[in-house]
C-alpha positions as CSV (number, residue, x, y, z in Angstrom):
1,M,13.7,-4.1,21.8
2,P,12.6,-7.7,21.1
3,A,12.8,-8.7,17.4
4,A,9.1,-9.7,17.4
5,C,8.1,-6.0,17.5
6,N,7.1,-5.0,14.0
7,R,8.4,-1.7,12.5
8,K,5.0,-0.3,11.8
9,T,4.0,-0.4,15.5
10,R,6.4,2.4,16.3
11,P,4.0,5.4,16.3
12,A,3.0,5.7,20.0
13,A,-0.7,5.4,20.9
14,R,-1.8,5.9,24.6
15,C,-5.1,5.1,26.0
16,Q,-5.8,5.5,29.8
17,G,-2.7,3.8,31.1
18,A,-2.3,1.4,28.2
19,P,1.4,0.8,27.1
20,A,2.6,2.6,24.0
21,W,2.4,-0.8,22.1
22,V,2.0,-4.4,22.9
23,C,5.0,-6.3,21.7
24,R,3.7,-9.7,20.5
25,P,4.6,-11.5,17.3
26,D,1.0,-11.5,16.1
27,V,0.4,-7.8,16.8
28,T,1.5,-5.8,13.8
29,D,-0.2,-2.4,14.2
30,V,-1.0,0.2,16.8
31,S,-4.8,-0.3,16.6
32,E,-4.4,-4.0,17.5
33,A,-2.1,-3.2,20.3
34,V,-4.4,-0.6,21.9
35,A,-7.4,-3.0,21.4
36,I,-5.6,-5.8,23.2
37,A,-4.7,-3.4,26.1
38,H,-8.4,-2.7,26.5
39,G,-9.6,-6.2,26.0
40,C,-11.6,-5.4,22.9
41,R,-11.5,-5.9,19.1
42,A,-9.6,-3.3,17.1
43,Q,-12.6,-2.0,15.4
44,E,-14.3,-1.4,18.7
45,C,-11.4,0.2,20.5
46,P,-12.3,3.6,22.0
47,L,-9.2,5.3,20.6
48,S,-8.3,5.6,16.9
49,P,-4.5,5.9,16.7
50,G,-4.8,8.6,14.0
51,G,-7.5,10.5,15.9
52,G,-9.7,10.5,12.9
53,K,-7.7,13.2,11.1
54,P,-8.2,13.4,7.3
55,A,-5.9,10.9,5.6
56,V,-4.0,10.4,2.4
57,L,-3.8,6.7,1.4
58,F,-0.8,5.7,-0.7
59,D,-0.1,2.6,-2.8
60,V,3.5,1.6,-2.4
61,D,4.9,-0.4,-5.3
62,G,5.4,1.9,-8.2
63,T,4.0,4.9,-6.3
64,L,6.5,5.4,-3.5
65,I,9.1,2.6,-4.2
66,D,10.6,1.8,-7.6
67,S,9.7,-1.9,-7.5
68,N,7.3,-2.6,-10.3
69,Y,9.9,-3.9,-12.8
70,L,11.5,-6.0,-10.1
71,H,8.1,-7.7,-9.7
72,V,7.9,-8.2,-13.5
73,Y,11.3,-9.9,-13.5
74,A,10.5,-12.1,-10.5
75,W,7.2,-13.2,-12.1
76,Q,8.8,-13.8,-15.5
77,R,11.3,-16.2,-13.9
78,A,8.5,-17.9,-12.0
79,F,6.5,-18.5,-15.2
80,H,9.7,-19.7,-17.0
81,D,10.3,-22.3,-14.3
82,E,6.8,-23.8,-15.0
83,G,7.4,-23.7,-18.8
84,I,4.8,-20.9,-19.3
85,R,5.9,-18.3,-21.8
86,V,4.6,-14.8,-20.7
87,G,5.8,-11.6,-22.2
88,A,7.2,-9.1,-19.7
89,W,4.8,-6.4,-21.1
90,K,1.8,-8.6,-20.2
91,I,3.1,-9.1,-16.7
92,H,3.7,-5.4,-16.3
93,R,0.1,-4.6,-17.1
94,C,-1.0,-6.9,-14.3
95,I,1.4,-5.5,-11.6
96,G,-0.7,-4.2,-8.7
97,M,-3.5,-6.6,-9.3
98,D,-4.3,-9.3,-6.7
99,G,-1.7,-12.0,-7.0
100,S,-4.1,-14.9,-7.5
101,R,-5.8,-12.9,-10.2
102,L,-2.5,-12.1,-11.9
103,V,-1.6,-15.8,-12.0
104,S,-5.0,-16.8,-13.3
105,A,-4.9,-14.1,-16.0
106,L,-1.4,-14.9,-17.2
107,S,-1.3,-18.7,-16.8
108,G,-4.5,-19.6,-18.5
109,D,-6.1,-20.7,-15.2
110,A,-3.3,-23.1,-14.2
111,P,-4.2,-25.8,-11.6
112,D,-4.0,-24.8,-8.0
113,E,-0.7,-26.6,-7.4
114,V,0.9,-24.8,-10.3
115,A,-0.5,-21.4,-9.2
116,E,0.9,-22.0,-5.7
117,R,4.3,-22.9,-7.1
118,L,4.2,-19.7,-9.3
119,S,3.4,-17.6,-6.2
120,D,6.2,-19.2,-4.2
121,A,8.7,-18.8,-6.9
122,H,7.8,-15.1,-7.4
123,S,8.3,-14.5,-3.7
124,R,11.7,-16.3,-3.8
125,Y,13.0,-14.4,-6.8
126,Y,11.7,-11.1,-5.5
127,R,13.5,-11.6,-2.2
128,E,16.8,-11.8,-4.2
129,L,16.0,-8.3,-5.6
130,I,15.2,-6.6,-2.3
131,P,18.7,-4.9,-2.2
132,L,17.6,-3.0,-5.3
133,L,14.6,-1.4,-3.7
134,A,14.7,2.4,-3.6
135,P,12.3,5.3,-3.1
136,L,11.0,7.0,-6.2
137,P,12.0,10.7,-6.6
138,G,10.2,12.8,-4.0
139,A,8.6,9.9,-2.2
140,R,10.0,10.6,1.2
141,E,9.6,14.3,0.9
142,L,6.0,13.9,-0.1
143,L,5.1,11.7,2.9
144,R,6.7,14.2,5.2
145,R,4.9,17.1,3.6
146,V,1.6,15.4,3.9
147,A,2.3,14.7,7.6
148,D,3.4,18.4,8.1
149,L,0.0,19.4,6.7
150,G,-1.7,17.6,9.6
151,L,-3.0,14.7,7.5
152,Q,-2.5,11.0,8.3
153,V,-0.1,9.1,6.0
154,V,-1.6,5.6,5.4
155,L,0.0,2.9,3.3
156,A,-2.8,1.0,1.6
157,T,-0.9,-2.0,0.1
158,S,-1.6,-5.7,-0.2
159,A,2.0,-6.6,-0.2
160,P,2.8,-9.7,2.0
161,E,4.3,-9.0,5.4
162,D,7.9,-9.8,4.5
163,E,7.7,-7.6,1.4
164,L,6.1,-4.8,3.3
165,E,8.9,-4.9,5.8
166,A,11.4,-4.5,3.0
167,L,9.4,-1.7,1.5
168,L,9.2,0.2,4.8
169,K,12.9,-0.2,5.3
170,A,13.6,1.2,1.8
171,L,11.2,4.1,2.4
172,D,12.6,4.9,5.8
173,C,9.6,7.1,6.9
174,D,8.2,5.1,9.8
175,D,8.0,8.3,11.9
176,V,5.3,9.8,9.7
177,I,3.3,6.7,8.7
178,S,0.1,6.4,10.8
179,E,-1.1,3.1,9.5
180,T,-0.4,0.3,7.1
181,T,-2.2,-2.6,5.5
182,S,-0.9,-5.9,4.1
183,S,-2.0,-9.0,2.3
184,R,-3.2,-10.6,5.5
185,D,-6.0,-7.9,5.8
186,V,-8.1,-9.1,2.8
187,D,-8.8,-12.2,0.9
188,T,-8.8,-10.4,-2.5
189,A,-6.7,-7.3,-3.1
190,K,-7.0,-4.6,-5.8
191,P,-9.0,-3.9,-7.9
192,E,-11.5,-4.9,-5.2
193,P,-11.9,-2.1,-2.7
194,G,-11.3,-4.1,0.4
195,I,-7.8,-3.0,1.2
196,V,-8.8,0.6,0.8
197,E,-11.7,0.1,3.2
198,V,-9.5,-1.5,5.7
199,A,-7.1,1.4,5.5
200,L,-9.9,3.9,6.0
201,D,-11.1,1.9,9.0
202,R,-7.6,1.8,10.6
203,A,-7.3,5.6,10.0
204,G,-10.7,6.2,11.6
205,V,-11.9,8.3,8.7
206,D,-14.6,8.0,6.0
207,A,-14.1,8.3,2.3
208,A,-15.2,11.9,2.3
209,H,-12.1,12.8,4.3
210,A,-9.5,10.9,2.4
211,V,-7.6,10.8,-0.9
212,F,-5.9,7.9,-2.6
213,V,-2.6,8.1,-4.5
214,G,-1.6,5.2,-6.9
215,D,0.2,4.3,-10.1
216,A,-2.0,1.5,-11.5
217,V,-5.5,1.2,-13.0
218,W,-6.2,-1.3,-10.2
219,D,-5.5,1.5,-7.7
220,A,-8.0,3.7,-9.4
221,H,-10.7,1.0,-9.5
222,A,-10.1,0.1,-5.8
223,A,-10.3,3.7,-4.7
224,A,-13.5,4.3,-6.7
225,G,-15.0,1.2,-5.2
226,A,-14.4,2.7,-1.8
227,G,-15.7,6.1,-2.8
228,L,-12.3,7.9,-2.8
229,P,-10.8,10.2,-5.4
230,C,-7.6,8.8,-6.8
231,I,-4.6,10.9,-7.8
232,G,-2.5,9.1,-10.3
233,V,1.3,9.0,-10.8
234,L,3.1,7.7,-14.0
235,S,6.1,6.3,-12.1
236,G,4.7,2.7,-12.3
237,G,4.9,2.7,-16.1
238,I,1.2,2.8,-16.9
239,A,0.1,5.0,-19.7
240,R,-1.5,8.4,-18.9
241,A,-4.6,7.5,-21.1
242,E,-5.1,4.2,-19.2
243,L,-5.0,5.9,-15.8
244,Q,-7.4,8.6,-17.0
245,A,-9.8,6.0,-18.3
246,A,-9.7,4.2,-15.0
247,G,-10.7,7.4,-13.2
248,A,-7.4,8.6,-11.8
249,A,-7.2,12.4,-11.9
250,P,-5.2,14.6,-11.8
251,L,-2.0,12.8,-13.0
252,F,1.6,13.6,-12.2
253,D,4.9,12.2,-13.4
254,D,5.9,10.9,-9.9
255,A,5.9,11.7,-6.2
256,Q,8.2,14.7,-6.8
257,D,5.8,16.2,-9.4
258,L,2.9,15.7,-7.1
259,L,4.8,17.3,-4.2
260,E,5.5,20.4,-6.2
261,N,1.9,20.8,-7.1
262,L,0.3,19.5,-3.9
263,D,-1.6,22.7,-2.9
264,S,-3.6,22.5,-6.1
265,T,-4.8,18.9,-5.5
266,S,-7.5,17.3,-3.4
267,I,-4.8,16.7,-0.8
268,G,-4.3,20.5,-0.5
269,A,-8.0,20.9,-0.2
270,L,-8.2,18.3,2.6
271,A,-5.5,20.2,4.5
272,A,-7.2,23.6,4.0
273,K,-10.3,22.2,5.6
274,R,-8.5,21.4,8.9
């Protein structure tokens, strides 16, 4: 298969003779492929790849993949390169926030050229750490269980495309993932709700038929802004009280803990309504 095909286009979507996917370097999800096959924009395409089934939207970093502290290390090296002293604990509290906001919050509104160098350096240092990426306990099993319940599995992340590719490879669950988002889908990521709204649109569902799962206060704020309940996990290192104050409820230690209690959550309720 040509290298230009993106991993997340793999779930097949058929629409009156359209090919299962359109393999073009600029086509990175099923909805776009089907839309191109019909000569229309993705949001107007007559077929939703997920069929409009209820959906569970997942953050990825710190929720499914143990990557938050790798980001902390990469950002700390980037700030060090610019002679900006920032404590690791301060960086950690901003992980999951829109990258430009993180830089602004931690650099004292550095000039644009410095902010750009910081972002580039973070990406460079993070790439060095990609071999360390690993799923959090129960992450794969949780995604497969959600899919087995007849719900869509949607990854609602604002990670850049190259980082998303590495995260998907580490997660190794392409066969059950219906849709994904990335940084290219919005101008401003969490805590703004845009990325969640894009994920809902791609899944073909409204907020009343979806649940969000995340590890950061920014996840909870973004979910609330889009009208979704947010289940919280502590695997990203954020304190229970902070997640509760942001509106995440209920809270679980990690994906494994959530999996073991899934039937008692709003995810279980979504499945029961099908």
